[in-house]
One Martini backbone bead per residue (centre of mass of N, CA, C, O) as a GRO file, in nm:
protein
  143
    1MET     BB    1   8.903   1.040  21.161
    2PHE     BB    2   8.860   0.817  21.433
    3GLN     BB    3   8.959   0.468  21.485
    4PRO     BB    4   8.988   0.288  21.773
    5PHE     BB    5   8.883  -0.009  21.657
    6VAL     BB    6   9.144  -0.213  21.590
    7ALA     BB    7   9.351  -0.476  21.565
    8ASP     BB    8   9.616  -0.321  21.678
    9GLY     BB    9   9.501  -0.104  21.913
   10LYS     BB   10   9.560   0.204  21.796
   11GLY     BB   11   9.429   0.297  21.553
   12ARG     BB   12   9.290   0.552  21.318
   13ASN     BB   13   9.337   0.788  21.077
   14MET     BB   14   9.128   1.003  20.880
   15TRP     BB   15   9.111   1.174  20.559
   16GLY     BB   16   8.945   1.457  20.371
   17MET     BB   17   8.971   1.648  20.050
   18ARG     BB   18   8.855   1.825  19.823
   19GLY     BB   19   9.096   1.765  19.558
   20TRP     BB   20   9.299   1.564  19.742
   21GLY     BB   21   9.144   1.345  19.899
   22THR     BB   22   9.275   1.070  20.084
   23SER     BB   23   9.360   0.866  20.279
   24PRO     BB   24   9.452   0.565  20.284
   25ILE     BB   25   9.241   0.334  20.106
   26LYS     BB   26   9.122   0.000  20.132
   27ARG     BB   27   8.952  -0.144  19.871
   28GLU     BB   28   8.695  -0.371  19.846
   29ASP     BB   29   8.609  -0.647  19.657
   30HIS     BB   30   8.303  -0.791  19.530
   31ALA     BB   31   8.062  -0.943  19.446
   32PRO     BB   32   7.772  -0.899  19.254
   33LYS     BB   33   7.635  -0.729  19.518
   34ILE     BB   34   7.428  -0.623  19.782
   35ILE     BB   35   7.556  -0.432  20.046
   36LEU     BB   36   7.418  -0.360  20.369
   37THR     BB   37   7.420  -0.095  20.616
   38THR     BB   38   7.323  -0.086  20.967
   39THR     BB   39   7.171  -0.091  21.243
   40ARG     BB   40   7.177  -0.268  21.547
   41THR     BB   41   6.983  -0.095  21.785
   42HIS     BB   42   6.788   0.120  21.580
   43SER     BB   43   6.539  -0.012  21.472
   44SER     BB   44   6.274   0.025  21.220
   45VAL     BB   45   6.025   0.037  21.012
   46GLU     BB   46   6.159   0.225  20.808
   47THR     BB   47   6.427   0.071  20.784
   48ASP     BB   48   6.296  -0.191  20.685
   49ARG     BB   49   6.170  -0.075  20.433
   50ALA     BB   50   6.433   0.022  20.298
   51ILE     BB   51   6.563  -0.256  20.285
   52ALA     BB   52   6.343  -0.382  20.111
   53ALA     BB   53   6.366  -0.187  19.869
   54ILE     BB   54   6.666  -0.261  19.803
   55ALA     BB   55   6.733  -0.566  19.817
   56PRO     BB   56   6.956  -0.709  19.965
   57ASP     BB   57   7.183  -0.975  19.998
   58GLU     BB   58   7.306  -0.810  20.243
   59VAL     BB   59   7.320  -0.760  20.606
   60LEU     BB   60   7.468  -0.515  20.826
   61ARG     BB   61   7.496  -0.501  21.184
   62VAL     BB   62   7.600  -0.197  21.328
   63GLY     BB   63   7.794   0.038  21.491
   64GLY     BB   64   7.815   0.348  21.399
   65ALA     BB   65   7.827   0.588  21.164
   66GLY     BB   66   8.123   0.589  21.084
   67TYR     BB   67   8.161   0.284  21.037
   68LYS     BB   68   7.947   0.258  20.808
   69ALA     BB   69   8.091   0.459  20.620
   70LEU     BB   70   8.353   0.294  20.607
   71GLN     BB   71   8.235   0.047  20.469
   72VAL     BB   72   8.177   0.203  20.209
   73LEU     BB   73   8.459   0.315  20.149
   74GLU     BB   74   8.596   0.005  20.162
   75GLY     BB   75   8.366  -0.216  20.045
   76THR     BB   76   8.195  -0.381  20.251
   77ALA     BB   77   7.983  -0.177  20.155
   78ASP     BB   78   7.739  -0.004  19.936
   79VAL     BB   79   7.522   0.068  20.172
   80TYR     BB   80   7.379   0.325  20.388
   81VAL     BB   81   7.105   0.282  20.626
   82PHE     BB   82   6.897   0.545  20.790
   83ALA     BB   83   6.544   0.627  20.811
   84THR     BB   84   6.581   0.792  21.083
   85PRO     BB   85   6.606   0.958  21.326
   86GLY     BB   86   6.928   1.003  21.549
   87THR     BB   87   7.127   1.154  21.417
   88LYS     BB   88   7.393   1.387  21.408
   89LYS     BB   89   7.613   1.609  21.293
   90TRP     BB   90   7.863   1.471  21.449
   91ASP     BB   91   7.812   1.187  21.295
   92THR     BB   92   7.854   1.310  20.973
   93CYS     BB   93   8.078   1.519  20.901
   94ALA     BB   94   8.337   1.339  20.870
   95PRO     BB   95   8.232   1.117  20.687
   96GLU     BB   96   8.142   1.306  20.461
   97ALA     BB   97   8.412   1.426  20.383
   98ILE     BB   98   8.549   1.163  20.296
   99ILE     BB   99   8.341   1.054  20.099
  100ARG     BB  100   8.354   1.305  19.905
  101ALA     BB  101   8.665   1.295  19.849
  102ALA     BB  102   8.609   0.988  19.719
  103GLY     BB  103   8.314   1.025  19.546
  104GLY     BB  104   8.076   1.029  19.737
  105GLU     BB  105   7.770   0.987  19.934
  106LEU     BB  106   7.604   1.187  20.208
  107VAL     BB  107   7.263   1.172  20.277
  108ASP     BB  108   6.950   1.178  20.273
  109MET     BB  109   6.668   0.984  20.195
  110HIS     BB  110   6.614   1.232  19.953
  111GLY     BB  111   6.922   1.349  19.859
  112LYS     BB  112   6.997   1.557  20.070
  113LYS     BB  113   7.207   1.775  20.185
  114PHE     BB  114   7.382   1.859  20.432
  115ARG     BB  115   7.376   2.106  20.694
  116TYR     BB  116   7.638   2.305  20.899
  117THR     BB  117   7.487   2.527  21.043
  118LYS     BB  118   7.368   2.710  21.309
  119ASP     BB  119   7.055   2.701  21.187
  120GLU     BB  120   7.059   2.409  21.212
  121PRO     BB  121   6.962   2.126  21.313
  122THR     BB  122   7.120   1.872  21.480
  123PRO     BB  123   6.941   1.681  21.364
  124ASN     BB  124   6.873   1.416  21.139
  125PRO     BB  125   6.551   1.392  21.020
  126ASP     BB  126   6.613   1.206  20.729
  127GLY     BB  127   6.853   1.048  20.765
  128ILE     BB  128   7.055   0.797  20.584
  129LEU     BB  129   7.262   0.798  20.279
  130CYS     BB  130   7.533   0.584  20.163
  131VAL     BB  131   7.770   0.618  19.883
  132MET     BB  132   7.997   0.563  19.602
  133ALA     BB  133   7.754   0.466  19.413
  134ASP     BB  134   7.438   0.494  19.273
  135LEU     BB  135   7.235   0.691  19.411
  136GLN     BB  136   6.978   0.683  19.221
  137LYS     BB  137   6.913   0.389  19.250
  138TYR     BB  138   6.833   0.407  19.552
  139LEU     BB  139   6.629   0.632  19.543
  140ASP     BB  140   6.436   0.477  19.355
  141ARG     BB  141   6.382   0.240  19.556
  142LEU     BB  142   6.259   0.441  19.789
  143LYS     BB  143   5.988   0.558  19.644
   0.00000   0.00000   0.00000
């Protein structure tokens, strides 16, 4: 996955492979609170309900599915929530590979893994939930 907009202006490549790990990732630690990242421009009633159910201490609203997954991977956020359709398979495939290689989960809002076969619809119909830990805790809050 390539992140073009970083402070050095050069961008950076990240990779991950199950069993091999990931490219070097600097993980941030923060005080024991829940930081949630979500959409900056495509908010919805469903996403607002999901945010309320998780009851985060802080909400980050940023653009880009890959960037939000990267925030979870690096520890800037604990959970990424997008509760409605809107992302496509090409938005989630690379971030999911890296998240999984690092031991996290990127699933739909019901905890179901994405499938990337030619027979699957391109849109992700049930949103995104991404975490590095405690997936069941967040799924339970969303019930």
